[in-house]
C-alpha positions as CSV (number, residue, x, y, z in Angstrom):
1,M,-21.7,3.5,6.6
2,P,-18.8,2.1,6.6
3,K,-16.0,2.1,8.6
4,I,-12.7,4.5,7.9
5,V,-9.7,5.1,10.3
6,Q,-6.7,7.0,9.7
7,C,-3.7,4.9,10.8
8,V,0.0,7.1,10.7
9,P,2.9,4.4,11.3
10,N,6.0,6.0,11.3
11,F,9.6,4.0,11.1
12,S,13.1,4.9,11.5
13,E,14.5,5.5,8.0
14,G,14.1,8.4,5.6
15,R,17.6,7.7,3.3
16,N,17.4,5.0,1.9
17,Q,14.9,5.2,-1.3
18,D,15.6,0.8,-1.7
19,K,14.8,0.2,2.6
20,I,11.3,2.4,2.2
21,N,10.4,0.9,-1.3
22,K,10.7,-2.0,0.7
23,I,9.2,-1.2,3.4
24,V,5.7,0.0,2.5
25,E,5.2,-2.3,-0.3
26,P,3.2,-4.6,1.7
27,F,0.4,-1.1,2.3
28,K,0.5,-1.4,-1.3
29,G,-2.1,-2.6,-4.1
30,Q,-4.2,-3.6,-1.0
31,D,-8.1,-3.8,-0.9
32,G,-9.8,-1.8,1.3
33,F,-7.5,1.4,2.5
34,K,-5.4,3.2,0.5
35,L,-1.3,4.0,1.1
36,V,-2.8,7.6,0.7
37,S,1.4,9.4,1.3
38,V,4.9,8.1,2.7
39,E,6.7,11.2,3.5
40,P,10.4,10.8,3.9
41,D,12.8,13.4,6.1
42,A,16.7,12.5,5.2
43,D,17.1,15.0,8.3
44,Y,15.0,13.3,10.6
45,N,16.2,10.0,9.0
46,R,11.9,8.4,9.4
47,T,9.3,8.3,7.3
48,V,5.6,9.1,7.8
49,V,2.8,7.2,6.4
50,T,-0.5,7.8,5.4
51,L,-3.2,4.7,5.5
52,L,-7.3,5.4,5.1
53,G,-10.0,2.6,5.0
54,D,-11.0,0.0,6.9
55,P,-9.2,-0.6,10.4
56,N,-9.9,-4.3,9.9
57,K,-7.8,-4.5,6.3
58,I,-5.0,-1.9,7.8
59,I,-4.6,-3.7,10.2
60,E,-3.8,-7.1,8.5
61,A,-1.5,-5.1,6.4
62,L,0.6,-3.8,9.5
63,I,1.9,-7.4,10.4
64,P,3.9,-7.8,7.5
65,F,4.8,-4.0,7.2
66,V,7.0,-4.8,11.3
67,G,8.3,-7.6,9.5
68,K,10.3,-5.9,6.5
69,V,11.2,-2.9,8.9
70,L,12.5,-5.7,11.2
71,E,14.5,-6.9,8.0
72,E,15.7,-3.8,7.6
73,I,16.1,-0.7,9.8
74,D,18.4,-1.8,12.7
75,M,18.4,1.1,15.0
76,N,22.0,-0.2,17.0
77,V,23.0,2.1,13.7
78,Q,20.3,4.7,13.3
79,K,20.7,8.0,13.7
80,G,18.5,11.3,13.1
81,E,17.0,14.1,13.7
82,H,13.7,12.9,15.0
83,P,13.4,11.6,18.4
84,R,12.8,7.7,18.3
85,M,12.7,4.5,20.7
86,G,12.3,1.9,17.8
87,A,12.5,0.7,14.0
88,V,8.3,1.6,13.7
89,D,8.1,4.0,16.4
90,V,5.0,4.8,16.6
91,I,1.5,3.1,15.1
92,P,-1.7,5.9,15.9
93,F,-5.2,4.7,15.2
94,I,-7.6,7.9,14.3
95,P,-10.9,7.6,14.1
96,I,-12.4,9.7,10.9
97,E,-15.9,8.2,10.2
98,G,-18.3,5.6,11.7
99,V,-16.0,4.4,13.9
100,T,-15.4,6.1,17.8
101,M,-12.3,6.1,19.9
102,D,-13.1,3.1,22.0
103,E,-13.2,1.5,18.5
104,C,-9.2,2.6,18.1
105,V,-8.0,1.5,21.1
106,K,-9.5,-2.0,20.6
107,Y,-7.9,-1.9,17.0
108,A,-4.6,-0.1,18.9
109,E,-4.9,-3.3,21.5
110,E,-5.5,-5.9,19.2
111,I,-2.7,-4.8,16.2
112,G,-0.6,-4.5,19.8
113,E,-0.4,-7.9,21.1
114,N,-0.3,-9.6,17.4
115,I,2.7,-7.3,16.9
116,N,4.1,-8.2,20.4
117,Q,3.3,-12.1,19.4
118,S,4.7,-12.2,15.7
119,F,7.9,-11.1,16.4
120,D,8.6,-11.0,20.5
121,I,8.5,-6.6,20.2
122,P,7.5,-4.8,23.3
123,I,4.6,-2.4,23.1
124,F,3.5,0.3,24.6
125,L,-0.3,1.8,24.7
126,Y,-0.6,5.5,24.8
127,A,-3.0,8.2,24.1
128,E,-6.3,7.5,24.8
129,A,-5.1,3.4,24.2
130,A,-3.3,4.5,27.7
131,R,-3.6,1.9,30.5
132,Q,-1.8,4.3,32.5
133,K,-1.6,8.1,33.8
134,R,2.1,8.1,32.7
135,R,1.9,6.4,29.3
136,I,-1.0,8.9,27.6
137,K,2.0,11.5,26.7
138,L,3.6,9.7,23.5
139,P,7.5,11.6,24.7
140,T,6.9,10.7,28.4
141,I,7.3,7.2,26.8
142,R,10.2,7.8,24.7
143,K,12.5,9.9,26.6
144,G,16.1,8.0,26.7
145,E,15.1,6.8,22.9
146,F,16.2,3.4,21.6
147,E,19.5,3.7,23.7
148,G,18.2,4.8,27.2
149,M,15.6,1.9,26.7
150,K,17.6,-0.5,27.1
151,E,17.7,0.5,30.3
152,K,14.5,2.2,31.5
153,I,12.4,-0.7,30.8
154,K,13.7,-2.7,33.0
155,E,12.2,-0.3,35.8
156,E,9.1,-2.1,37.0
157,K,6.5,0.8,36.3
158,W,7.9,0.7,32.4
159,T,6.8,-3.7,32.0
160,P,5.6,-2.9,28.3
161,D,1.7,-3.8,27.7
162,F,2.5,-6.1,25.5
163,G,6.2,-8.3,26.1
164,E,8.8,-8.7,28.2
165,N,11.1,-6.2,30.0
166,K,13.9,-5.9,26.8
167,I,14.0,-4.3,24.0
168,H,14.1,-6.1,20.6
169,P,17.9,-5.8,20.6
170,T,17.8,-4.5,16.7
171,F,14.4,-2.9,16.6
172,G,13.7,-1.5,20.0
173,V,9.6,-0.8,20.9
174,I,6.5,0.5,19.0
175,G,4.4,3.0,20.9
176,I,0.9,1.6,20.2
177,G,-2.5,4.6,20.0
178,A,-5.7,5.9,20.0
179,R,-5.8,9.8,19.4
180,N,-7.8,12.4,17.7
181,P,-6.4,14.1,14.2
182,L,-3.3,16.0,15.6
183,I,-1.4,18.1,13.1
184,A,2.5,17.2,12.2
185,F,3.4,21.3,11.6
186,N,7.5,22.8,11.0
187,I,7.9,25.9,11.3
188,D,10.9,26.7,9.4
189,L,13.3,29.5,9.8
190,D,15.7,31.4,8.3
191,T,18.9,30.1,10.2
192,A,21.7,27.4,11.0
193,E,21.3,28.2,15.2
194,N,20.6,25.3,17.1
195,K,19.3,28.0,20.1
196,I,17.3,30.5,18.5
197,A,15.0,27.3,17.6
198,S,15.1,26.1,20.8
199,S,14.1,28.9,22.7
200,I,11.2,29.8,20.1
201,A,9.8,26.1,20.5
202,K,10.3,26.3,24.6
203,I,8.3,29.0,24.4
204,I,5.5,27.7,22.6
205,R,5.3,24.2,24.0
206,G,2.7,23.6,26.3
207,S,5.2,21.6,29.1
208,S,7.1,25.2,29.2
209,G,3.9,27.3,29.8
210,G,3.2,28.0,26.0
211,F,0.4,27.0,25.1
212,G,-1.5,24.1,25.7
213,Y,-1.8,21.4,23.2
214,I,1.6,22.0,21.5
215,Q,4.5,19.3,21.9
216,A,7.5,21.6,19.9
217,G,11.1,21.2,19.8
218,P,14.0,21.6,17.5
219,A,15.3,20.4,14.4
220,F,18.3,21.0,12.2
221,L,17.5,20.5,8.3
222,E,21.1,19.5,6.8
223,K,20.0,20.2,4.0
224,R,18.1,22.7,3.3
225,N,20.8,24.4,5.9
226,H,18.2,25.7,8.3
227,M,16.6,25.2,11.7
228,Q,12.7,24.4,12.0
229,V,10.3,24.9,15.3
230,T,9.0,21.0,15.1
231,M,6.1,20.3,16.4
232,N,2.6,18.1,17.0
233,I,-0.4,20.2,16.6
234,L,-2.5,17.8,19.1
235,D,-5.7,19.7,19.0
236,Y,-6.4,22.4,16.5
237,K,-9.3,24.2,17.4
238,K,-8.0,25.2,21.3
239,N,-5.1,26.6,19.2
240,A,-5.0,27.5,15.6
241,I,-1.9,27.5,13.6
242,Y,-2.8,30.8,12.5
243,R,-1.8,31.6,16.1
244,I,1.2,29.3,17.0
245,V,2.8,30.9,13.0
246,E,2.4,34.0,13.9
247,T,3.2,33.8,17.6
248,V,6.9,32.0,16.1
249,R,7.2,35.0,13.4
250,M,7.3,37.3,16.3
251,E,9.4,35.7,18.7
252,A,11.9,35.1,15.8
253,K,11.8,38.8,15.5
254,R,13.8,39.8,18.6
255,Y,16.5,37.6,16.9
256,Q,16.5,38.6,13.4
257,V,15.2,35.4,12.2
258,N,12.4,34.9,10.1
259,V,9.9,32.3,9.5
260,T,10.6,31.4,5.7
261,S,7.4,28.6,5.1
262,C,6.0,26.1,7.0
263,E,5.2,22.2,6.6
264,V,2.5,19.8,7.3
265,V,3.2,15.8,7.8
266,G,1.0,13.5,6.7
267,L,-3.0,14.5,6.3
268,I,-4.2,18.0,8.0
269,P,-8.1,18.2,8.4
270,K,-10.0,21.0,6.0
271,D,-11.3,22.6,9.4
272,A,-7.4,23.1,10.6
273,I,-6.9,25.3,7.0
274,V,-9.8,27.0,6.8
275,R,-10.4,28.3,10.3
276,S,-6.3,29.9,9.9
277,L,-7.4,31.5,6.2
278,Q,-10.2,32.8,8.0
279,Y,-8.2,35.2,11.0
280,Y,-6.2,36.0,7.7
281,Y,-9.1,37.2,5.6
282,A,-10.5,38.8,8.2
283,S,-7.6,40.4,9.4
284,E,-7.9,42.4,5.9
285,G,-11.3,43.4,5.8
286,K,-12.3,40.3,3.3
287,A,-15.9,38.6,3.7
288,F,-14.0,34.2,3.4
289,P,-15.8,32.8,0.6
290,E,-16.9,29.1,-0.4
291,M,-14.2,27.6,-1.3
292,S,-13.8,24.1,-3.2
293,L,-10.8,21.5,-1.3
294,E,-8.5,23.6,-4.5
295,D,-9.0,26.7,-3.7
296,I,-8.3,25.9,-0.2
297,A,-5.6,24.1,-0.8
298,E,-3.9,27.1,-3.2
299,D,-4.9,29.0,-0.4
300,A,-2.7,27.4,1.8
301,K,0.5,28.0,0.2
302,N,0.0,31.1,-0.5
303,I,-1.4,32.7,2.3
304,L,-0.3,30.7,5.3
305,N,3.1,29.7,3.1
306,F,2.5,25.9,3.3
307,R,5.1,24.7,1.5
308,D,5.0,21.5,-0.1
309,F,1.3,21.1,0.0
310,D,-1.2,19.6,-2.4
311,V,-4.5,19.6,-2.1
312,F,-4.1,15.9,-1.3
313,K,-3.1,16.5,1.8
314,I,-6.1,17.9,2.9
315,I,-8.2,14.1,4.8
316,E,-11.4,14.9,2.7
317,A,-9.7,15.0,-0.2
318,N,-9.3,11.1,-0.2
319,M,-12.5,10.0,1.6
């Protein structure tokens, strides 16, 4: 059985398409893995890349990719809605088929060491690859972002896993990890009020007493002129999408605000969609039918109100 991982590098440029094209060039037309998607967001000023395939081939391509980012992005002038600590902010490895989590940890360690040796960029290992308990959660490492990391990294407890106690002056640092599939999920609100989105995010995120396995915050989309509740669903089996959406919808009512749509960034497992579709079918007294991936994608748009969504956003459609 071939080894298949998903790797989702996030880099801190979402506005300049020429730069984005240059940065992702090392991933194009490669044997052994597929460049599934490149999803820039101008408001977040961030691009999410999804790769699927042979982990060793992906690791080979990540070195020239980081080199391109180093050439194109200066974090001293970069600004955006999404928290970030480096020009490449994160590189997670996710086991998909024929690969264990322990193997993904080794891949994270290998590329972390290689990047540091090649470019003198400090590396923090997170999630399942974390070597310290305080580094399991990415937001804890990222707190203070690029600007705050200049002093934070000098503290002994924030010595990088690879590299010295100083950031790269234009690049910053990278978080590299191994984790189970998470869902990068945003809920659109028909309001431009940050306070409303912030209040709702606080209600649903685990660190504030909301749902376990949910990280959430507010984000303003300038092009769309509305707020999002932006989140990571760390375990959709424990907190299904429908439950989160319905809670946000209920809490938004107190402000006379509506949920207008939802957005998936990157890929999503078929099972995560099916679990929520089953709820809505049952709520109308309907049996859940056998469905193709195409049918599931259509229901995701029509019932779950996923915008900018097609079948190839489903992991299984790319295998």
